[in-house]
MMTF fields as JSON, N, C-alpha, C and O atoms, coordinates in Angstrom:
{
  "mmtfVersion": "1.0.0",
  "mmtfProducer": "UNKNOWN",
  "numBonds": 323,
  "numAtoms": 324,
  "numGroups": 81,
  "numChains": 1,
  "numModels": 1,
  "chainsPerModel": [1],
  "groupsPerChain": [81],
  "chainIdList": ["A"],
  "bondAtomList": [4, 2, 8, 6, 12, 10, 16, 14, 20, 18, 24, 22, 28, 26, 32, 30, 36, 34, 40, 38, 44, 42, 48, 46, 52, 50, 56, 54, 60, 58, 64, 62, 68, 66, 72, 70, 76, 74, 80, 78, 84, 82, 88, 86, 92, 90, 96, 94, 100, 98, 104, 102, 108, 106, 112, 110, 116, 114, 120, 118, 124, 122, 128, 126, 132, 130, 136, 134, 140, 138, 144, 142, 148, 146, 152, 150, 156, 154, 160, 158, 164, 162, 168, 166, 172, 170, 176, 174, 180, 178, 184, 182, 188, 186, 192, 190, 196, 194, 200, 198, 204, 202, 208, 206, 212, 210, 216, 214, 220, 218, 224, 222, 228, 226, 232, 230, 236, 234, 240, 238, 244, 242, 248, 246, 252, 250, 256, 254, 260, 258, 264, 262, 268, 266, 272, 270, 276, 274, 280, 278, 284, 282, 288, 286, 292, 290, 296, 294, 300, 298, 304, 302, 308, 306, 312, 310, 316, 314, 320, 318],
  "bondOrderList": [1, 1, 1, 1, 1, 1, 1, 1, 1, 1, 1, 1, 1, 1, 1, 1, 1, 1, 1, 1, 1, 1, 1, 1, 1, 1, 1, 1, 1, 1, 1, 1, 1, 1, 1, 1, 1, 1, 1, 1, 1, 1, 1, 1, 1, 1, 1, 1, 1, 1, 1, 1, 1, 1, 1, 1, 1, 1, 1, 1, 1, 1, 1, 1, 1, 1, 1, 1, 1, 1, 1, 1, 1, 1, 1, 1, 1, 1, 1, 1],
  "groupList": [{"groupName": "MET", "atomNameList": ["N", "CA", "C", "O"], "elementList": ["N", "C", "C", "O"], "formalChargeList": [0, 0, 0, 0], "bondAtomList": [1, 0, 2, 1, 3, 2], "bondOrderList": [1, 1, 2], "singleLetterCode": "M", "chemCompType": "L-PEPTIDE LINKING"}, {"groupName": "ALA", "atomNameList": ["N", "CA", "C", "O"], "elementList": ["N", "C", "C", "O"], "formalChargeList": [0, 0, 0, 0], "bondAtomList": [1, 0, 2, 1, 3, 2], "bondOrderList": [1, 1, 2], "singleLetterCode": "A", "chemCompType": "L-PEPTIDE LINKING"}, {"groupName": "GLU", "atomNameList": ["N", "CA", "C", "O"], "elementList": ["N", "C", "C", "O"], "formalChargeList": [0, 0, 0, 0], "bondAtomList": [1, 0, 2, 1, 3, 2], "bondOrderList": [1, 1, 2], "singleLetterCode": "E", "chemCompType": "L-PEPTIDE LINKING"}, {"groupName": "LEU", "atomNameList": ["N", "CA", "C", "O"], "elementList": ["N", "C", "C", "O"], "formalChargeList": [0, 0, 0, 0], "bondAtomList": [1, 0, 2, 1, 3, 2], "bondOrderList": [1, 1, 2], "singleLetterCode": "L", "chemCompType": "L-PEPTIDE LINKING"}, {"groupName": "VAL", "atomNameList": ["N", "CA", "C", "O"], "elementList": ["N", "C", "C", "O"], "formalChargeList": [0, 0, 0, 0], "bondAtomList": [1, 0, 2, 1, 3, 2], "bondOrderList": [1, 1, 2], "singleLetterCode": "V", "chemCompType": "L-PEPTIDE LINKING"}, {"groupName": "ASP", "atomNameList": ["N", "CA", "C", "O"], "elementList": ["N", "C", "C", "O"], "formalChargeList": [0, 0, 0, 0], "bondAtomList": [1, 0, 2, 1, 3, 2], "bondOrderList": [1, 1, 2], "singleLetterCode": "D", "chemCompType": "L-PEPTIDE LINKING"}, {"groupName": "THR", "atomNameList": ["N", "CA", "C", "O"], "elementList": ["N", "C", "C", "O"], "formalChargeList": [0, 0, 0, 0], "bondAtomList": [1, 0, 2, 1, 3, 2], "bondOrderList": [1, 1, 2], "singleLetterCode": "T", "chemCompType": "L-PEPTIDE LINKING"}, {"groupName": "TRP", "atomNameList": ["N", "CA", "C", "O"], "elementList": ["N", "C", "C", "O"], "formalChargeList": [0, 0, 0, 0], "bondAtomList": [1, 0, 2, 1, 3, 2], "bondOrderList": [1, 1, 2], "singleLetterCode": "W", "chemCompType": "L-PEPTIDE LINKING"}, {"groupName": "LYS", "atomNameList": ["N", "CA", "C", "O"], "elementList": ["N", "C", "C", "O"], "formalChargeList": [0, 0, 0, 0], "bondAtomList": [1, 0, 2, 1, 3, 2], "bondOrderList": [1, 1, 2], "singleLetterCode": "K", "chemCompType": "L-PEPTIDE LINKING"}, {"groupName": "PRO", "atomNameList": ["N", "CA", "C", "O"], "elementList": ["N", "C", "C", "O"], "formalChargeList": [0, 0, 0, 0], "bondAtomList": [1, 0, 2, 1, 3, 2], "bondOrderList": [1, 1, 2], "singleLetterCode": "P", "chemCompType": "L-PEPTIDE LINKING"}, {"groupName": "GLN", "atomNameList": ["N", "CA", "C", "O"], "elementList": ["N", "C", "C", "O"], "formalChargeList": [0, 0, 0, 0], "bondAtomList": [1, 0, 2, 1, 3, 2], "bondOrderList": [1, 1, 2], "singleLetterCode": "Q", "chemCompType": "L-PEPTIDE LINKING"}, {"groupName": "TYR", "atomNameList": ["N", "CA", "C", "O"], "elementList": ["N", "C", "C", "O"], "formalChargeList": [0, 0, 0, 0], "bondAtomList": [1, 0, 2, 1, 3, 2], "bondOrderList": [1, 1, 2], "singleLetterCode": "Y", "chemCompType": "L-PEPTIDE LINKING"}, {"groupName": "HIS", "atomNameList": ["N", "CA", "C", "O"], "elementList": ["N", "C", "C", "O"], "formalChargeList": [0, 0, 0, 0], "bondAtomList": [1, 0, 2, 1, 3, 2], "bondOrderList": [1, 1, 2], "singleLetterCode": "H", "chemCompType": "L-PEPTIDE LINKING"}, {"groupName": "ARG", "atomNameList": ["N", "CA", "C", "O"], "elementList": ["N", "C", "C", "O"], "formalChargeList": [0, 0, 0, 0], "bondAtomList": [1, 0, 2, 1, 3, 2], "bondOrderList": [1, 1, 2], "singleLetterCode": "R", "chemCompType": "L-PEPTIDE LINKING"}, {"groupName": "ILE", "atomNameList": ["N", "CA", "C", "O"], "elementList": ["N", "C", "C", "O"], "formalChargeList": [0, 0, 0, 0], "bondAtomList": [1, 0, 2, 1, 3, 2], "bondOrderList": [1, 1, 2], "singleLetterCode": "I", "chemCompType": "L-PEPTIDE LINKING"}, {"groupName": "ASN", "atomNameList": ["N", "CA", "C", "O"], "elementList": ["N", "C", "C", "O"], "formalChargeList": [0, 0, 0, 0], "bondAtomList": [1, 0, 2, 1, 3, 2], "bondOrderList": [1, 1, 2], "singleLetterCode": "N", "chemCompType": "L-PEPTIDE LINKING"}, {"groupName": "GLY", "atomNameList": ["N", "CA", "C", "O"], "elementList": ["N", "C", "C", "O"], "formalChargeList": [0, 0, 0, 0], "bondAtomList": [1, 0, 2, 1, 3, 2], "bondOrderList": [1, 1, 2], "singleLetterCode": "G", "chemCompType": "PEPTIDE LINKING"}, {"groupName": "SER", "atomNameList": ["N", "CA", "C", "O"], "elementList": ["N", "C", "C", "O"], "formalChargeList": [0, 0, 0, 0], "bondAtomList": [1, 0, 2, 1, 3, 2], "bondOrderList": [1, 1, 2], "singleLetterCode": "S", "chemCompType": "L-PEPTIDE LINKING"}],
  "groupTypeList": [0, 1, 2, 3, 3, 4, 5, 1, 0, 6, 6, 1, 7, 8, 9, 2, 10, 11, 12, 5, 6, 11, 12, 5, 5, 3, 3, 13, 3, 14, 1, 2, 8, 4, 8, 15, 16, 2, 10, 4, 2, 1, 4, 1, 9, 1, 6, 16, 5, 1, 9, 2, 16, 15, 4, 4, 5, 14, 4, 1, 3, 3, 13, 13, 17, 4, 2, 13, 1, 1, 2, 13, 10, 2, 17, 16, 13, 9, 6, 1, 9],
  "groupIdList": [1, 2, 3, 4, 5, 6, 7, 8, 9, 10, 11, 12, 13, 14, 15, 16, 17, 18, 19, 20, 21, 22, 23, 24, 25, 26, 27, 28, 29, 30, 31, 32, 33, 34, 35, 36, 37, 38, 39, 40, 41, 42, 43, 44, 45, 46, 47, 48, 49, 50, 51, 52, 53, 54, 55, 56, 57, 58, 59, 60, 61, 62, 63, 64, 65, 66, 67, 68, 69, 70, 71, 72, 73, 74, 75, 76, 77, 78, 79, 80, 81],
  "secStructList": [7, 2, 2, 2, 2, 2, 2, 2, 2, 7, 7, 7, 7, 7, 4, 4, 4, 7, 7, 7, 7, 2, 2, 2, 2, 2, 2, 2, 2, 2, 2, 2, 2, 2, 2, 6, 6, 7, 7, 7, 7, 7, 7, 7, 7, 7, 7, 1, 1, 1, 7, 7, 1, 1, 7, 7, 7, 2, 2, 2, 2, 2, 2, 2, 2, 2, 2, 2, 2, 2, 2, 2, 2, 2, 2, 6, 7, 7, 7, 7, 7],
  "xCoordList": [0.821, 0.0, 0.874, 0.582, 1.964, 2.865, 3.523, 3.676, 3.907, 4.521, 3.546, 3.943, 2.292, 1.285, 1.136, 1.008, 1.154, 1.05, 2.238, 2.066, 3.446, 4.647, 4.632, 4.945, 4.273, 4.201, 3.182, 3.412, 2.054, 1.023, 1.483, 1.047, 2.364, 2.824, 4.111, 4.56, 4.698, 5.972, 5.757, 4.923, 6.537, 6.513, 7.944, 8.893, 8.089, 9.422, 10.002, 9.284, 11.31, 12.004, 12.173, 12.77, 11.637, 11.735, 12.304, 11.55, 13.626, 14.241, 13.85, 13.917, 13.442, 13.063, 11.779, 11.454, 11.051, 9.852, 10.18, 9.31, 11.416, 11.796, 12.791, 13.672, 12.628, 13.534, 13.854, 12.951, 15.121, 15.55, 15.397, 16.074, 14.528, 14.234, 15.052, 14.906, 15.912, 16.676, 17.505, 17.473, 18.239, 19.104, 18.279, 18.642, 17.169, 16.306, 15.723, 15.677, 15.278, 14.717, 15.765, 15.47, 16.978, 18.055, 18.385, 18.531, 18.501, 18.783, 17.65, 17.907, 16.412, 15.268, 15.329, 15.064, 15.675, 15.791, 16.899, 16.721, 18.027, 19.137, 18.729, 19.021, 18.055, 17.613, 16.644, 16.708, 15.745, 14.807, 15.542, 15.203, 16.541, 17.309, 18.049, 18.079, 18.639, 19.356, 18.376, 18.66, 17.221, 16.2, 15.715, 15.464, 15.578, 15.11, 16.223, 15.975, 17.437, 18.547, 19.215, 20.028, 18.878, 19.515, 20.923, 21.197, 21.791, 23.17, 23.267, 22.751, 23.921, 24.117, 25.606, 26.381, 26.006, 27.413, 27.746, 26.976, 28.884, 29.377, 30.277, 31.24, 29.965, 30.743, 31.437, 30.814, 32.725, 33.476, 33.003, 32.763, 32.867, 32.448, 33.5, 34.691, 33.053, 33.973, 34.905, 34.484, 36.171, 37.149, 37.292, 37.937, 36.7, 36.831, 38.041, 38.281, 38.808, 39.991, 39.621, 40.28, 38.581, 38.198, 36.728, 35.911, 36.385, 34.98, 34.19, 34.688, 32.943, 32.079, 30.931, 30.497, 30.456, 29.3, 29.639, 30.741, 28.695, 28.839, 29.271, 28.523, 30.456, 30.965, 31.835, 32.679, 31.623, 32.401, 33.427, 33.085, 34.682, 35.734, 35.723, 36.37, 34.979, 34.792, 36.09, 36.281, 36.978, 38.249, 39.08, 39.672, 39.128, 39.878, 39.273, 40.001, 37.942, 37.295, 37.607, 37.864, 37.584, 37.9, 39.351, 39.639, 40.256, 41.668, 41.844, 42.541, 41.192, 41.291, 40.704, 41.245, 39.61, 38.985, 39.903, 40.028, 40.543, 41.472, 42.677, 43.13, 43.197, 44.34, 43.975, 44.766, 42.798, 42.372, 42.204, 42.59, 41.62, 41.443, 42.796, 42.952, 43.776, 45.117, 45.759, 46.414, 45.573, 46.12, 45.492, 46.181, 44.177, 43.499, 43.997, 44.194, 44.194, 44.651, 46.062, 46.358, 46.926, 48.292, 48.311, 49.157, 47.379, 47.355, 46.579, 46.548, 45.949, 45.22, 43.787, 43.083, 43.343, 41.948, 41.05, 41.524, 39.758, 38.824, 38.82, 39.016, 38.597, 38.649, 37.327, 37.277, 36.272, 34.984, 35.055, 35.657, 34.45, 34.508, 33.839, 33.818],
  "yCoordList": [-1.186, 0.0, 1.263, 2.233, 1.233, 2.385, 2.61, 3.747, 1.521, 1.652, 2.271, 3.097, 1.888, 2.469, 3.965, 4.754, 4.344, 5.759, 6.549, 7.616, 6.02, 6.697, 6.76, 7.8, 5.667, 5.665, 6.676, 7.33, 6.807, 7.746, 9.194, 10.069, 9.446, 10.81, 11.154, 12.3, 10.179, 10.386, 10.847, 10.309, 11.859, 12.335, 12.434, 12.364, 12.595, 12.743, 14.091, 15.088, 14.116, 15.345, 16.23, 15.837, 17.439, 18.423, 19.708, 20.583, 19.828, 20.993, 22.323, 23.355, 22.326, 23.583, 24.162, 25.326, 23.352, 23.847, 24.702, 25.399, 24.652, 25.323, 26.44, 26.318, 27.53, 28.666, 29.231, 29.529, 29.371, 29.95, 31.458, 32.096, 32.018, 33.448, 34.302, 35.524, 33.693, 34.457, 35.559, 36.709, 35.212, 36.191, 37.343, 38.508, 37.018, 38.058, 38.948, 40.17, 38.335, 39.106, 40.019, 41.162, 39.52, 40.314, 41.518, 42.633, 41.299, 42.418, 43.442, 44.643, 42.989, 43.902, 44.733, 45.935, 44.106, 44.82, 45.873, 46.997, 45.51, 46.467, 47.634, 48.786, 47.352, 48.417, 49.358, 50.571, 48.816, 49.655, 50.557, 51.731, 50.012, 50.807, 51.933, 53.058, 51.654, 52.677, 53.744, 54.939, 53.3, 54.231, 55.151, 56.331, 54.627, 55.416, 56.236, 56.959, 56.127, 56.909, 56.303, 56.955, 55.064, 54.406, 53.978, 53.613, 54.036, 53.646, 52.124, 51.452, 51.589, 50.152, 49.894, 50.359, 49.153, 48.844, 47.489, 46.537, 47.408, 46.121, 45.554, 46.196, 44.367, 43.722, 42.51, 41.679, 42.425, 41.287, 40.017, 40.035, 38.922, 37.676, 37.183, 37.451, 36.467, 35.919, 34.917, 34.131, 34.957, 34.053, 32.767, 31.822, 32.73, 31.542, 31.596, 30.664, 32.684, 32.816, 33.088, 32.593, 33.861, 34.228, 33.91, 34.183, 33.341, 33.058, 34.336, 35.328, 34.31, 35.477, 35.152, 34.004, 36.156, 35.974, 35.251, 35.382, 34.501, 33.812, 32.371, 31.438, 32.187, 30.878, 30.33, 31.04, 29.077, 28.429, 27.511, 26.696, 27.652, 26.786, 25.488, 25.374, 24.513, 23.261, 22.483, 21.781, 22.595, 21.873, 22.383, 21.591, 23.688, 24.261, 23.818, 23.497, 23.801, 23.343, 21.884, 21.511, 21.063, 19.644, 19.448, 18.614, 20.222, 20.118, 20.462, 19.762, 21.562, 21.948, 20.882, 20.606, 20.29, 19.25, 18.037, 17.472, 17.641, 16.504, 16.834, 15.994, 18.056, 18.456, 18.44, 17.973, 18.938, 18.934, 17.504, 17.189, 16.646, 15.252, 14.585, 13.811, 14.885, 14.315, 14.839, 14.085, 16.131, 16.708, 16.059, 15.762, 15.844, 15.201, 13.78, 13.319, 13.099, 11.711, 11.648, 10.774, 12.569, 12.608, 12.93, 12.428, 13.766, 14.149, 13.17, 13.307, 12.178, 11.172, 11.563, 10.837, 12.721, 13.148, 12.438, 11.989, 12.323, 11.721, 12.514, 13.729, 11.845, 12.507, 13.105, 13.779, 12.899, 13.502, 15.002, 15.452, 15.803, 17.27, 17.796, 19.008],
  "zCoordList": [0.0, 0.0, 0.0, -0.7, 0.808, 0.852, -0.506, -0.952, -1.152, -2.481, -3.474, -4.296, -3.409, -4.304, -4.047, -4.983, -2.786, -2.439, -2.979, -3.568, -2.777, -3.266, -4.786, -5.367, -5.428, -6.896, -7.41, -8.428, -6.707, -7.126, -6.974, -7.722, -6.004, -5.752, -6.501, -6.468, -7.166, -7.836, -9.279, -10.007, -9.667, -11.051, -11.552, -10.771, -12.849, -13.441, -13.03, -12.958, -12.76, -12.374, -13.584, -14.586, -13.477, -14.559, -13.972, -13.547, -13.946, -13.295, -13.92, -13.252, -15.183, -15.821, -15.211, -15.443, -14.432, -13.767, -12.548, -12.025, -12.098, -10.865, -11.143, -11.994, -10.404, -10.576, -9.195, -8.413, -8.909, -7.644, -7.757, -8.563, -6.966, -7.074, -6.118, -6.117, -5.302, -4.306, -4.966, -4.528, -6.007, -6.685, -7.241, -7.08, -7.895, -8.459, -7.364, -7.511, -6.268, -5.153, -4.529, -4.179, -4.394, -3.815, -4.7, -4.2, -5.996, -6.906, -6.889, -6.957, -6.8, -6.731, -5.447, -5.476, -4.332, -3.059, -3.123, -2.653, -3.698, -3.829, -4.716, -4.394, -5.832, -6.736, -6.033, -6.236, -5.206, -4.458, -3.47, -3.327, -2.793, -1.836, -2.544, -2.044, -3.683, -4.443, -4.916, -4.839, -5.407, -5.901, -4.794, -5.039, -3.573, -2.442, -1.789, -0.825, -2.306, -1.789, -0.569, 0.086, -0.26, 0.876, 0.486, -0.657, 1.468, 1.211, 1.192, 2.086, 0.183, 0.064, 0.164, -0.672, 1.186, 1.384, 0.803, 0.935, 0.167, -0.316, 0.767, 1.186, 1.21, 2.26, 1.664, 1.003, 1.906, 1.386, 2.092, 3.3, 1.355, 1.993, 2.967, 2.805, 3.972, 4.973, 4.302, 3.453, 4.692, 4.093, 4.879, 4.425, 6.043, 6.874, 7.791, 8.558, 7.718, 8.56, 10.013, 10.927, 10.225, 11.584, 11.784, 10.905, 12.921, 13.165, 13.321, 13.854, 12.851, 12.961, 13.897, 13.997, 14.568, 15.42, 16.704, 17.238, 17.184, 18.45, 18.189, 18.48, 17.65, 17.279, 18.406, 18.953, 18.739, 19.794, 19.134, 18.277, 19.539, 19.018, 19.811, 20.852, 19.302, 20.024, 20.17, 21.164, 19.2, 19.273, 20.443, 21.177, 20.619, 21.745, 23.073, 24.013, 23.151, 24.384, 24.673, 25.818, 23.635, 23.823, 24.269, 25.128, 23.677, 24.075, 25.556, 26.29, 25.982, 27.389, 28.3, 29.371, 27.877, 28.679, 28.821, 29.908, 27.723, 27.765, 28.642, 29.421, 28.516, 29.342, 30.82, 31.64, 31.176, 32.581, 33.099, 34.224, 32.256, 32.668, 32.904, 33.848, 32.045, 32.207, 33.491, 34.211, 33.779, 35.015, 36.249, 37.225, 36.194, 37.326, 37.528, 38.652, 36.405, 36.489, 37.076, 37.89, 36.665, 37.187, 38.681, 39.42, 39.116, 40.526, 41.393, 42.616, 40.762, 41.52, 41.834, 42.535, 41.315, 41.52, 40.527, 39.484, 40.827, 39.864, 38.575, 38.597, 37.445, 36.145, 35.725, 34.696, 36.453, 36.1, 36.308, 37.283, 35.413, 35.535, 36.747, 36.964]
}
């Protein structure tokens, strides 16, 4: 029964039926801002060299956690945080 349902809902993929409108919408928004006299700043895309926003460096946290666990183990203290 499930196969019949899936077969009934399945159609051939026709990519020409779909159009990504994000680019067009973005250009329209920019044109409206320019027309209204709003300042439009060009911002260089992030290169990935530096984290942006509220990004947590999980690798650094894991390293510190492992180092603390090793220190606890060397001192004979329990390794649980």
